[in-house]
N, CA, C and O atoms as CSV, one atom per row, in Angstrom:
chain,resi,resn,atom,element,x,y,z
A,1,MET,N,N,28.842,3.599,-19.175
A,1,MET,CA,C,28.397,4.971,-19.317
A,1,MET,C,C,27.607,5.353,-18.060
A,1,MET,O,O,26.796,4.569,-17.566
A,2,ASN,N,N,27.852,6.568,-17.548
A,2,ASN,CA,C,27.138,6.972,-16.337
A,2,ASN,C,C,25.683,7.323,-16.658
A,2,ASN,O,O,25.326,7.585,-17.806
A,3,LYS,N,N,24.855,7.320,-15.609
A,3,LYS,CA,C,23.405,7.511,-15.778
A,3,LYS,C,C,23.065,8.870,-16.374
A,3,LYS,O,O,22.185,8.968,-17.229
A,4,ALA,N,N,23.751,9.916,-15.930
A,4,ALA,CA,C,23.458,11.263,-16.429
A,4,ALA,C,C,23.730,11.353,-17.932
A,4,ALA,O,O,22.931,11.918,-18.679
A,5,LYS,N,N,24.839,10.803,-18.362
A,5,LYS,CA,C,25.183,10.825,-19.789
A,5,LYS,C,C,24.174,10.005,-20.590
A,5,LYS,O,O,23.761,10.407,-21.677
A,6,GLN,N,N,23.781,8.858,-20.048
A,6,GLN,CA,C,22.803,8.009,-20.719
A,6,GLN,C,C,21.469,8.753,-20.877
A,6,GLN,O,O,20.849,8.697,-21.939
A,7,ARG,N,N,21.030,9.448,-19.820
A,7,ARG,CA,C,19.766,10.193,-19.898
A,7,ARG,C,C,19.855,11.316,-20.938
A,7,ARG,O,O,18.882,11.583,-21.643
A,8,GLN,N,N,21.019,11.976,-21.036
A,8,GLN,CA,C,21.195,13.034,-22.038
A,8,GLN,C,C,21.089,12.475,-23.452
A,8,GLN,O,O,20.520,13.114,-24.337
A,9,ILE,N,N,21.631,11.293,-23.660
A,9,ILE,CA,C,21.538,10.653,-24.974
A,9,ILE,C,C,20.080,10.323,-25.292
A,9,ILE,O,O,19.619,10.546,-26.411
A,10,ILE,N,N,19.359,9.792,-24.305
A,10,ILE,CA,C,17.946,9.457,-24.491
A,10,ILE,C,C,17.139,10.729,-24.759
A,10,ILE,O,O,16.279,10.738,-25.640
A,11,LEU,N,N,17.408,11.807,-24.004
A,11,LEU,CA,C,16.693,13.069,-24.234
A,11,LEU,C,C,16.920,13.588,-25.650
A,11,LEU,O,O,15.995,14.096,-26.285
A,12,LYS,N,N,18.137,13.463,-26.138
A,12,LYS,CA,C,18.440,13.895,-27.506
A,12,LYS,C,C,17.656,13.048,-28.515
A,12,LYS,O,O,17.131,13.568,-29.500
A,13,GLU,N,N,17.584,11.748,-28.257
A,13,GLU,CA,C,16.815,10.858,-29.130
A,13,GLU,C,C,15.325,11.229,-29.082
A,13,GLU,O,O,14.654,11.249,-30.114
A,14,MET,N,N,14.814,11.524,-27.876
A,14,MET,CA,C,13.410,11.915,-27.726
A,14,MET,C,C,13.140,13.236,-28.456
A,14,MET,O,O,12.095,13.405,-29.085
A,15,LYS,N,N,14.082,14.156,-28.366
A,15,LYS,CA,C,13.937,15.443,-29.073
A,15,LYS,C,C,13.806,15.197,-30.575
A,15,LYS,O,O,12.996,15.833,-31.250
A,16,ASN,N,N,14.604,14.273,-31.084
A,16,ASN,CA,C,14.550,13.963,-32.517
A,16,ASN,C,C,13.245,13.272,-32.909
A,16,ASN,O,O,12.759,13.461,-34.024
A,17,ILE,N,N,12.680,12.484,-32.018
A,17,ILE,CA,C,11.433,11.775,-32.309
A,17,ILE,C,C,10.233,12.721,-32.211
A,17,ILE,O,O,9.414,12.801,-33.126
A,18,TYR,N,N,10.146,13.434,-31.088
A,18,TYR,CA,C,8.934,14.183,-30.769
A,18,TYR,C,C,8.958,15.645,-31.216
A,18,TYR,O,O,7.908,16.278,-31.320
A,19,TYR,N,N,10.148,16.180,-31.479
A,19,TYR,CA,C,10.237,17.622,-31.737
A,19,TYR,C,C,10.964,17.959,-33.026
A,19,TYR,O,O,11.450,19.079,-33.184
A,20,LYS,N,N,11.046,17.031,-33.931
A,20,LYS,CA,C,11.717,17.293,-35.207
A,20,LYS,C,C,11.002,18.439,-35.918
A,20,LYS,O,O,9.787,18.399,-36.112
A,21,ASN,N,N,11.756,19.447,-36.301
A,21,ASN,CA,C,11.250,20.634,-37.016
A,21,ASN,C,C,10.266,21.466,-36.184
A,21,ASN,O,O,9.453,22.202,-36.744
A,22,ILE,N,N,10.334,21.353,-34.852
A,22,ILE,CA,C,9.493,22.144,-33.951
A,22,ILE,C,C,10.391,23.201,-33.315
A,22,ILE,O,O,11.363,22.867,-32.637
A,23,ALA,N,N,10.068,24.470,-33.532
A,23,ALA,CA,C,10.921,25.556,-33.025
A,23,ALA,C,C,10.808,25.699,-31.510
A,23,ALA,O,O,11.814,25.647,-30.803
A,24,ASN,N,N,9.593,25.878,-31.014
A,24,ASN,CA,C,9.388,26.033,-29.571
A,24,ASN,C,C,8.982,24.686,-28.987
A,24,ASN,O,O,7.917,24.150,-29.293
A,25,ARG,N,N,9.851,24.156,-28.145
A,25,ARG,CA,C,9.569,22.857,-27.538
A,25,ARG,C,C,8.859,23.052,-26.211
A,25,ARG,O,O,9.371,23.708,-25.304
A,26,TYR,N,N,7.674,22.471,-26.114
A,26,TYR,CA,C,6.952,22.424,-24.851
A,26,TYR,C,C,7.094,21.008,-24.311
A,26,TYR,O,O,6.932,20.031,-25.041
A,27,ASP,N,N,7.401,20.913,-23.016
A,27,ASP,CA,C,7.548,19.581,-22.442
A,27,ASP,C,C,6.180,18.927,-22.305
A,27,ASP,O,O,5.167,19.524,-22.670
A,28,TRP,N,N,6.145,17.710,-21.783
A,28,TRP,CA,C,4.915,16.935,-21.763
A,28,TRP,C,C,3.960,17.356,-20.644
A,28,TRP,O,O,2.943,16.704,-20.411
A,29,MET,N,N,4.296,18.454,-19.952
A,29,MET,CA,C,3.351,19.056,-19.012
A,29,MET,C,C,2.990,20.468,-19.473
A,29,MET,O,O,2.332,21.216,-18.750
A,30,GLY,N,N,3.424,20.821,-20.677
A,30,GLY,CA,C,3.012,22.070,-21.301
A,30,GLY,C,C,3.850,23.288,-20.980
A,30,GLY,O,O,3.419,24.411,-21.242
A,31,TYR,N,N,5.023,23.104,-20.425
A,31,TYR,CA,C,5.902,24.239,-20.130
A,31,TYR,C,C,6.985,24.331,-21.209
A,31,TYR,O,O,7.513,23.321,-21.673
A,32,LEU,N,N,7.297,25.558,-21.588
A,32,LEU,CA,C,8.302,25.802,-22.616
A,32,LEU,C,C,9.691,25.411,-22.108
A,32,LEU,O,O,10.085,25.766,-20.997
A,33,ILE,N,N,10.410,24.684,-22.932
A,33,ILE,CA,C,11.807,24.349,-22.627
A,33,ILE,C,C,12.635,25.595,-22.915
A,33,ILE,O,O,12.591,26.137,-24.019
A,34,THR,N,N,13.387,26.043,-21.922
A,34,THR,CA,C,14.228,27.239,-22.052
A,34,THR,C,C,15.573,26.962,-21.394
A,34,THR,O,O,15.822,25.875,-20.872
A,35,GLU,N,N,16.419,27.963,-21.433
A,35,GLU,CA,C,17.717,27.867,-20.765
A,35,GLU,C,C,17.524,27.679,-19.259
A,35,GLU,O,O,18.316,26.996,-18.610
A,36,ASP,N,N,16.465,28.289,-18.703
A,36,ASP,CA,C,16.172,28.153,-17.274
A,36,ASP,C,C,15.308,26.939,-16.959
A,36,ASP,O,O,15.164,26.569,-15.794
A,37,ASN,N,N,14.741,26.326,-17.967
A,37,ASN,CA,C,13.885,25.151,-17.789
A,37,ASN,C,C,14.352,24.065,-18.752
A,37,ASN,O,O,13.657,23.695,-19.699
A,38,LYS,N,N,15.539,23.576,-18.477
A,38,LYS,CA,C,16.175,22.589,-19.351
A,38,LYS,C,C,15.431,21.260,-19.294
A,38,LYS,O,O,14.801,20.936,-18.287
A,39,PRO,N,N,15.509,20.486,-20.390
A,39,PRO,CA,C,14.833,19.189,-20.391
A,39,PRO,C,C,15.451,18.221,-19.392
A,39,PRO,O,O,16.652,18.251,-19.124
A,40,SER,N,N,14.596,17.362,-18.852
A,40,SER,CA,C,15.052,16.306,-17.959
A,40,SER,C,C,14.281,15.034,-18.299
A,40,SER,O,O,13.220,15.080,-18.922
A,41,TYR,N,N,14.824,13.925,-17.886
A,41,TYR,CA,C,14.238,12.619,-18.167
A,41,TYR,C,C,13.479,12.148,-16.936
A,41,TYR,O,O,14.015,12.138,-15.828
A,42,HIS,N,N,12.225,11.758,-17.143
A,42,HIS,CA,C,11.402,11.201,-16.061
A,42,HIS,C,C,11.096,9.747,-16.391
A,42,HIS,O,O,10.568,9.447,-17.462
A,43,HIS,N,N,11.431,8.835,-15.461
A,43,HIS,CA,C,11.033,7.433,-15.612
A,43,HIS,C,C,9.515,7.355,-15.442
A,43,HIS,O,O,8.998,7.697,-14.379
A,44,ILE,N,N,8.807,6.917,-16.458
A,44,ILE,CA,C,7.358,6.776,-16.344
A,44,ILE,C,C,7.043,5.670,-15.344
A,44,ILE,O,O,6.286,5.874,-14.395
A,45,THR,N,N,7.624,4.511,-15.563
A,45,THR,CA,C,7.532,3.433,-14.575
A,45,THR,C,C,8.749,3.576,-13.681
A,45,THR,O,O,9.885,3.555,-14.155
A,46,LYS,N,N,8.509,3.719,-12.394
A,46,LYS,CA,C,9.595,3.961,-11.444
A,46,LYS,C,C,10.602,2.813,-11.427
A,46,LYS,O,O,10.268,1.659,-11.694
A,47,ARG,N,N,11.824,3.165,-11.109
A,47,ARG,CA,C,12.894,2.166,-11.025
A,47,ARG,C,C,12.530,1.031,-10.082
A,47,ARG,O,O,12.804,-0.135,-10.369
A,48,GLU,N,N,11.906,1.376,-8.945
A,48,GLU,CA,C,11.544,0.358,-7.953
A,48,GLU,C,C,10.600,-0.684,-8.553
A,48,GLU,O,O,10.729,-1.880,-8.293
A,49,GLU,N,N,9.645,-0.205,-9.363
A,49,GLU,CA,C,8.698,-1.121,-10.024
A,49,GLU,C,C,9.413,-1.979,-11.070
A,49,GLU,O,O,9.134,-3.170,-11.206
A,50,LEU,N,N,10.334,-1.360,-11.803
A,50,LEU,CA,C,11.087,-2.106,-12.808
A,50,LEU,C,C,11.901,-3.212,-12.155
A,50,LEU,O,O,11.955,-4.337,-12.652
A,51,ILE,N,N,12.530,-2.880,-11.036
A,51,ILE,CA,C,13.324,-3.878,-10.310
A,51,ILE,C,C,12.420,-5.001,-9.818
A,51,ILE,O,O,12.744,-6.181,-9.959
A,52,LYS,N,N,11.280,-4.620,-9.237
A,52,LYS,CA,C,10.324,-5.601,-8.714
A,52,LYS,C,C,9.857,-6.551,-9.819
A,52,LYS,O,O,9.670,-7.744,-9.585
A,53,ASP,N,N,9.672,-6.004,-11.031
A,53,ASP,CA,C,9.230,-6.808,-12.172
A,53,ASP,C,C,10.392,-7.437,-12.933
A,53,ASP,O,O,10.214,-8.005,-14.010
A,54,ASN,N,N,11.600,-7.323,-12.344
A,54,ASN,CA,C,12.807,-7.912,-12.929
A,54,ASN,C,C,13.084,-7.376,-14.338
A,54,ASN,O,O,13.480,-8.119,-15.236
A,55,LYS,N,N,12.860,-6.044,-14.510
A,55,LYS,CA,C,13.127,-5.384,-15.785
A,55,LYS,C,C,14.315,-4.446,-15.631
A,55,LYS,O,O,14.689,-4.071,-14.520
A,56,SER,N,N,14.890,-4.080,-16.744
A,56,SER,CA,C,16.041,-3.177,-16.748
A,56,SER,C,C,15.638,-1.795,-16.241
A,56,SER,O,O,14.559,-1.300,-16.566
A,57,ILE,N,N,16.509,-1.176,-15.445
A,57,ILE,CA,C,16.246,0.172,-14.942
A,57,ILE,C,C,16.923,1.237,-15.800
A,57,ILE,O,O,16.891,2.421,-15.465
A,58,GLU,N,N,17.528,0.820,-16.893
A,58,GLU,CA,C,18.183,1.762,-17.795
A,58,GLU,C,C,17.149,2.731,-18.375
A,58,GLU,O,O,16.011,2.349,-18.648
A,59,ALA,N,N,17.553,3.972,-18.557
A,59,ALA,CA,C,16.682,4.958,-19.196
A,59,ALA,C,C,16.449,4.543,-20.640
A,59,ALA,O,O,17.386,4.196,-21.359
A,60,THR,N,N,15.191,4.583,-21.054
A,60,THR,CA,C,14.838,4.257,-22.436
A,60,THR,C,C,13.837,5.287,-22.940
A,60,THR,O,O,13.159,5.945,-22.152
A,61,VAL,N,N,13.750,5.418,-24.242
A,61,VAL,CA,C,12.763,6.310,-24.840
A,61,VAL,C,C,11.361,5.837,-24.451
A,61,VAL,O,O,10.492,6.651,-24.137
A,62,GLU,N,N,11.145,4.529,-24.474
A,62,GLU,CA,C,9.819,3.968,-24.211
A,62,GLU,C,C,9.334,4.231,-22.793
A,62,GLU,O,O,8.129,4.341,-22.565
A,63,ASN,N,N,10.243,4.330,-21.846
A,63,ASN,CA,C,9.861,4.546,-20.448
A,63,ASN,C,C,10.171,5.973,-19.997
A,63,ASN,O,O,10.244,6.244,-18.799
A,64,GLY,N,N,10.350,6.866,-20.937
A,64,GLY,CA,C,10.721,8.219,-20.572
A,64,GLY,C,C,9.686,9.256,-20.932
A,64,GLY,O,O,8.998,9.151,-21.947
A,65,ALA,N,N,9.587,10.266,-20.076
A,65,ALA,CA,C,8.773,11.446,-20.371
A,65,ALA,C,C,9.724,12.626,-20.511
A,65,ALA,O,O,10.666,12.771,-19.732
A,66,TYR,N,N,9.476,13.457,-21.497
A,66,TYR,CA,C,10.304,14.619,-21.801
A,66,TYR,C,C,9.771,15.803,-21.005
A,66,TYR,O,O,8.813,16.458,-21.415
A,67,LEU,N,N,10.397,16.069,-19.868
A,67,LEU,CA,C,9.946,17.131,-18.971
A,67,LEU,C,C,11.040,18.162,-18.771
A,67,LEU,O,O,12.228,17.837,-18.776
A,68,GLY,N,N,10.626,19.405,-18.594
A,68,GLY,CA,C,11.556,20.433,-18.167
A,68,GLY,C,C,11.780,20.288,-16.668
A,68,GLY,O,O,11.040,19.582,-15.982
A,69,LYS,N,N,12.796,20.956,-16.177
A,69,LYS,CA,C,13.117,20.909,-14.747
A,69,LYS,C,C,11.906,21.312,-13.900
A,69,LYS,O,O,11.610,20.672,-12.890
A,70,ARG,N,N,11.212,22.368,-14.313
A,70,ARG,CA,C,10.050,22.860,-13.558
A,70,ARG,C,C,8.963,21.787,-13.478
A,70,ARG,O,O,8.423,21.524,-12.403
A,71,SER,N,N,8.649,21.179,-14.605
A,71,SER,CA,C,7.618,20.142,-14.638
A,71,SER,C,C,8.001,18.952,-13.773
A,71,SER,O,O,7.173,18.398,-13.049
A,72,HIS,N,N,9.253,18.575,-13.859
A,72,HIS,CA,C,9.726,17.425,-13.084
A,72,HIS,C,C,9.529,17.680,-11.593
A,72,HIS,O,O,9.103,16.791,-10.855
A,73,GLU,N,N,9.841,18.896,-11.156
A,73,GLU,CA,C,9.648,19.254,-9.751
A,73,GLU,C,C,8.163,19.240,-9.384
A,73,GLU,O,O,7.795,18.720,-8.331
A,74,LEU,N,N,7.306,19.808,-10.241
A,74,LEU,CA,C,5.856,19.807,-9.988
A,74,LEU,C,C,5.309,18.384,-9.922
A,74,LEU,O,O,4.479,18.065,-9.070
A,75,LEU,N,N,5.778,17.546,-10.819
A,75,LEU,CA,C,5.300,16.167,-10.856
A,75,LEU,C,C,5.613,15.444,-9.551
A,75,LEU,O,O,4.775,14.710,-9.028
A,76,HIS,N,N,6.801,15.649,-9.035
A,76,HIS,CA,C,7.168,14.968,-7.786
A,76,HIS,C,C,6.466,15.597,-6.582
A,76,HIS,O,O,6.244,14.916,-5.581
A,77,GLN,N,N,6.118,16.862,-6.659
A,77,GLN,CA,C,5.296,17.465,-5.603
A,77,GLN,C,C,3.904,16.849,-5.615
A,77,GLN,O,O,3.365,16.491,-4.568
A,78,ILE,N,N,3.324,16.728,-6.810
A,78,ILE,CA,C,1.966,16.199,-6.910
A,78,ILE,C,C,1.937,14.726,-6.518
A,78,ILE,O,O,0.921,14.236,-6.026
A,79,GLU,N,N,3.030,14.024,-6.729
A,79,GLU,CA,C,3.098,12.615,-6.322
A,79,GLU,C,C,2.834,12.481,-4.823
A,79,GLU,O,O,2.193,11.525,-4.385
A,80,LEU,N,N,3.324,13.434,-4.042
A,80,LEU,CA,C,3.153,13.397,-2.586
A,80,LEU,C,C,1.800,13.931,-2.133
A,80,LEU,O,O,1.301,13.550,-1.074
A,81,ILE,N,N,1.207,14.811,-2.934
A,81,ILE,CA,C,-0.033,15.484,-2.545
A,81,ILE,C,C,-1.267,14.744,-3.055
A,81,ILE,O,O,-2.236,14.564,-2.317
A,82,ASP,N,N,-1.230,14.314,-4.320
A,82,ASP,CA,C,-2.389,13.664,-4.949
A,82,ASP,C,C,-1.868,12.551,-5.865
A,82,ASP,O,O,-1.622,12.756,-7.054
A,83,HIS,N,N,-1.711,11.374,-5.270
A,83,HIS,CA,C,-1.097,10.262,-6.001
A,83,HIS,C,C,-1.905,9.871,-7.248
A,83,HIS,O,O,-1.330,9.475,-8.262
A,84,ASP,N,N,-3.231,9.982,-7.170
A,84,ASP,CA,C,-4.059,9.632,-8.334
A,84,ASP,C,C,-3.756,10.554,-9.522
A,84,ASP,O,O,-3.708,10.103,-10.666
A,85,LEU,N,N,-3.557,11.825,-9.249
A,85,LEU,CA,C,-3.212,12.776,-10.308
A,85,LEU,C,C,-1.837,12.441,-10.890
A,85,LEU,O,O,-1.628,12.520,-12.100
A,86,TYR,N,N,-0.914,12.071,-10.022
A,86,TYR,CA,C,0.416,11.638,-10.467
A,86,TYR,C,C,0.295,10.436,-11.412
A,86,TYR,O,O,0.964,10.388,-12.444
A,87,VAL,N,N,-0.545,9.482,-11.063
A,87,VAL,CA,C,-0.755,8.296,-11.901
A,87,VAL,C,C,-1.365,8.712,-13.243
A,87,VAL,O,O,-0.982,8.184,-14.287
A,88,CYS,N,N,-2.310,9.654,-13.219
A,88,CYS,CA,C,-2.906,10.148,-14.475
A,88,CYS,C,C,-1.844,10.744,-15.390
A,88,CYS,O,O,-1.841,10.493,-16.595
A,89,TRP,N,N,-0.942,11.535,-14.812
A,89,TRP,CA,C,0.148,12.109,-15.616
A,89,TRP,C,C,0.970,10.996,-16.260
A,89,TRP,O,O,1.267,11.047,-17.453
A,90,ASN,N,N,1.333,10.000,-15.471
A,90,ASN,CA,C,2.161,8.930,-16.022
A,90,ASN,C,C,1.419,8.135,-17.087
A,90,ASN,O,O,2.032,7.681,-18.053
A,91,ASP,N,N,0.106,7.959,-16.926
A,91,ASP,CA,C,-0.678,7.296,-17.974
A,91,ASP,C,C,-0.656,8.115,-19.263
A,91,ASP,O,O,-0.543,7.565,-20.358
A,92,LEU,N,N,-0.766,9.436,-19.118
A,92,LEU,CA,C,-0.695,10.311,-20.293
A,92,LEU,C,C,0.691,10.229,-20.936
A,92,LEU,O,O,0.811,10.175,-22.160
A,93,PHE,N,N,1.731,10.221,-20.106
A,93,PHE,CA,C,3.097,10.106,-20.636
A,93,PHE,C,C,3.271,8.795,-21.412
A,93,PHE,O,O,3.913,8.772,-22.462
A,94,LYS,N,N,2.694,7.705,-20.889
A,94,LYS,CA,C,2.774,6.414,-21.593
A,94,LYS,C,C,2.104,6.516,-22.961
A,94,LYS,O,O,2.624,6.006,-23.953
A,95,ALA,N,N,0.954,7.176,-23.007
A,95,ALA,CA,C,0.238,7.325,-24.281
A,95,ALA,C,C,1.078,8.125,-25.281
A,95,ALA,O,O,1.188,7.747,-26.448
A,96,ILE,N,N,1.663,9.223,-24.821
A,96,ILE,CA,C,2.512,10.036,-25.706
A,96,ILE,C,C,3.697,9.221,-26.178
A,96,ILE,O,O,4.041,9.239,-27.360
A,97,SER,N,N,4.323,8.507,-25.257
A,97,SER,CA,C,5.476,7.686,-25.592
A,97,SER,C,C,5.117,6.635,-26.646
A,97,SER,O,O,5.882,6.392,-27.580
A,98,ASN,N,N,3.961,6.025,-26.485
A,98,ASN,CA,C,3.529,4.994,-27.439
A,98,ASN,C,C,3.225,5.566,-28.822
A,98,ASN,O,O,3.371,4.865,-29.824
A,99,MET,N,N,2.804,6.836,-28.891
A,99,MET,CA,C,2.508,7.462,-30.186
A,99,MET,C,C,3.780,7.699,-30.996
A,99,MET,O,O,3.781,7.588,-32.222
A,100,ARG,N,N,4.856,8.026,-30.292
A,100,ARG,CA,C,6.155,8.293,-30.926
A,100,ARG,C,C,6.101,9.384,-31.995
A,100,ARG,O,O,6.840,9.346,-32.979
A,101,ILE,N,N,5.204,10.365,-31.781
A,101,ILE,CA,C,5.128,11.546,-32.636
A,101,ILE,C,C,4.844,12.740,-31.735
A,101,ILE,O,O,4.492,12.578,-30.566
A,102,TYR,N,N,4.997,13.933,-32.285
A,102,TYR,CA,C,4.641,15.139,-31.553
A,102,TYR,C,C,3.167,15.038,-31.180
A,102,TYR,O,O,2.340,14.719,-32.034
A,103,PRO,N,N,2.819,15.306,-29.910
A,103,PRO,CA,C,1.425,15.136,-29.477
A,103,PRO,C,C,0.431,15.922,-30.330
A,103,PRO,O,O,0.681,17.059,-30.730
A,104,ILE,N,N,-0.698,15.276,-30.593
A,104,ILE,CA,C,-1.760,15.907,-31.379
A,104,ILE,C,C,-2.523,16.908,-30.511
A,104,ILE,O,O,-2.359,16.941,-29.292
A,105,GLU,N,N,-3.354,17.715,-31.154
A,105,GLU,CA,C,-4.061,18.808,-30.476
A,105,GLU,C,C,-4.875,18.326,-29.273
A,105,GLU,O,O,-4.854,18.970,-28.223
A,106,ASP,N,N,-5.590,17.206,-29.406
A,106,ASP,CA,C,-6.389,16.680,-28.288
A,106,ASP,C,C,-5.519,16.365,-27.079
A,106,ASP,O,O,-5.932,16.570,-25.937
A,107,VAL,N,N,-4.327,15.872,-27.331
A,107,VAL,CA,C,-3.408,15.558,-26.236
A,107,VAL,C,C,-2.970,16.843,-25.546
A,107,VAL,O,O,-2.904,16.899,-24.318
A,108,TRP,N,N,-2.670,17.878,-26.332
A,108,TRP,CA,C,-2.277,19.161,-25.738
A,108,TRP,C,C,-3.405,19.739,-24.892
A,108,TRP,O,O,-3.152,20.311,-23.832
A,109,GLU,N,N,-4.640,19.597,-25.347
A,109,GLU,CA,C,-5.772,20.078,-24.550
A,109,GLU,C,C,-5.818,19.365,-23.200
A,109,GLU,O,O,-6.050,19.993,-22.167
A,110,THR,N,N,-5.600,18.069,-23.215
A,110,THR,CA,C,-5.569,17.282,-21.976
A,110,THR,C,C,-4.415,17.721,-21.091
A,110,THR,O,O,-4.578,17.874,-19.881
A,111,ILE,N,N,-3.255,17.923,-21.690
A,111,ILE,CA,C,-2.081,18.365,-20.933
A,111,ILE,C,C,-2.386,19.680,-20.213
A,111,ILE,O,O,-2.109,19.815,-19.021
A,112,TYR,N,N,-2.951,20.640,-20.930
A,112,TYR,CA,C,-3.195,21.951,-20.316
A,112,TYR,C,C,-4.284,21.891,-19.246
A,112,TYR,O,O,-4.206,22.616,-18.254
A,113,LYS,N,N,-5.291,21.048,-19.426
A,113,LYS,CA,C,-6.301,20.867,-18.379
A,113,LYS,C,C,-5.682,20.230,-17.136
A,113,LYS,O,O,-5.944,20.657,-16.012
A,114,MET,N,N,-4.861,19.208,-17.351
A,114,MET,CA,C,-4.220,18.535,-16.214
A,114,MET,C,C,-3.215,19.455,-15.519
A,114,MET,O,O,-3.072,19.423,-14.297
A,115,ARG,N,N,-2.532,20.262,-16.302
A,115,ARG,CA,C,-1.584,21.209,-15.712
A,115,ARG,C,C,-2.316,22.206,-14.825
A,115,ARG,O,O,-1.852,22.528,-13.731
A,116,GLU,N,N,-3.460,22.694,-15.296
A,116,GLU,CA,C,-4.257,23.624,-14.501
A,116,GLU,C,C,-4.706,22.966,-13.188
A,116,GLU,O,O,-4.646,23.589,-12.128
A,117,ILE,N,N,-5.151,21.723,-13.261
A,117,ILE,CA,C,-5.561,20.985,-12.061
A,117,ILE,C,C,-4.370,20.806,-11.133
A,117,ILE,O,O,-4.493,20.968,-9.919
A,118,THR,N,N,-3.226,20.473,-11.699
A,118,THR,CA,C,-2.012,20.253,-10.903
A,118,THR,C,C,-1.593,21.522,-10.181
A,118,THR,O,O,-1.314,21.498,-8.982
A,119,GLU,N,N,-1.550,22.631,-10.912
A,119,GLU,CA,C,-1.152,23.903,-10.297
A,119,GLU,C,C,-2.132,24.314,-9.196
A,119,GLU,O,O,-1.720,24.796,-8.141
A,120,LYS,N,N,-3.427,24.121,-9.445
A,120,LYS,CA,C,-4.449,24.460,-8.455
A,120,LYS,C,C,-4.313,23.561,-7.217
A,120,LYS,O,O,-4.413,24.040,-6.087
A,121,THR,N,N,-4.090,22.285,-7.429
A,121,THR,CA,C,-3.943,21.337,-6.320
A,121,THR,C,C,-2.749,21.700,-5.451
A,121,THR,O,O,-2.846,21.688,-4.224
A,122,ILE,N,N,-1.630,22.020,-6.077
A,122,ILE,CA,C,-0.428,22.394,-5.326
A,122,ILE,C,C,-0.654,23.707,-4.590
A,122,ILE,O,O,-0.268,23.842,-3.429
A,123,SER,N,N,-1.274,24.672,-5.256
A,123,SER,CA,C,-1.550,25.969,-4.629
A,123,SER,C,C,-2.462,25.799,-3.412
A,123,SER,O,O,-2.188,26.360,-2.350
A,124,GLU,N,N,-3.539,25.033,-3.558
A,124,GLU,CA,C,-4.455,24.801,-2.441
A,124,GLU,C,C,-3.762,24.064,-1.295
A,124,GLU,O,O,-4.003,24.351,-0.122
A,125,TYR,N,N,-2.909,23.124,-1.647
A,125,TYR,CA,C,-2.157,22.385,-0.627
A,125,TYR,C,C,-1.283,23.346,0.186
A,125,TYR,O,O,-1.241,23.273,1.414
A,126,LYS,N,N,-0.594,24.237,-0.509
A,126,LYS,CA,C,0.280,25.197,0.179
A,126,LYS,C,C,-0.531,26.139,1.072
A,126,LYS,O,O,-0.118,26.442,2.192
A,127,ILE,N,N,-1.680,26.601,0.579
A,127,ILE,CA,C,-2.540,27.491,1.379
A,127,ILE,C,C,-3.011,26.760,2.638
A,127,ILE,O,O,-2.926,27.301,3.740
A,128,ASN,N,N,-3.502,25.541,2.476
A,128,ASN,CA,C,-3.985,24.767,3.619
A,128,ASN,C,C,-2.871,24.438,4.604
A,128,ASN,O,O,-3.083,24.427,5.817
A,129,LYS,N,N,-1.692,24.174,4.076
A,129,LYS,CA,C,-0.546,23.870,4.930
A,129,LYS,C,C,-0.179,25.093,5.780
A,129,LYS,O,O,0.137,24.967,6.963
A,130,ASN,N,N,-0.226,26.277,5.158
A,130,ASN,CA,C,0.095,27.513,5.882
A,130,ASN,C,C,-0.966,27.848,6.937
A,130,ASN,O,O,-0.651,28.438,7.970
A,131,ARG,N,N,-2.212,27.474,6.677
A,131,ARG,CA,C,-3.283,27.718,7.641
A,131,ARG,C,C,-3.119,26.902,8.916
A,131,ARG,O,O,-3.513,27.334,10.000
A,132,THR,N,N,-2.533,25.721,8.772
A,132,THR,CA,C,-2.393,24.835,9.926
A,132,THR,C,C,-1.158,25.146,10.763
A,132,THR,O,O,-0.934,24.522,11.800
A,133,LYS,N,N,-0.367,26.096,10.321
A,133,LYS,CA,C,0.856,26.446,11.068
A,133,LYS,C,C,0.524,27.317,12.248
A,133,LYS,O,O,1.420,27.712,12.994
């Protein structure tokens, strides 16, 4: 089975675990899943680390974060700008994954605070980058 098909199967399984009977699905960075912001699979532990630790690189529910396309792009931007914040996101994703239920209110509060920090960090980075041009 190809990787894209495998990830779609995992995303469907994650939807059934985390979003059963939930009408509006918000991804794990707090953005609404829509036709323009389709769900995508994010490896919490990177493939390179899995290979280094001699573990399978196959997509799994346990190593996956349920992100929309927009969130996935923001996450990879923040990885380059503020690696510590990127690590915090992945730690939060691990916690959500381990719960195996729709995130509780405290988790959503953390998600929205981290999202605000992430958006501000990216915005400030872009402003500073434009100033140096």
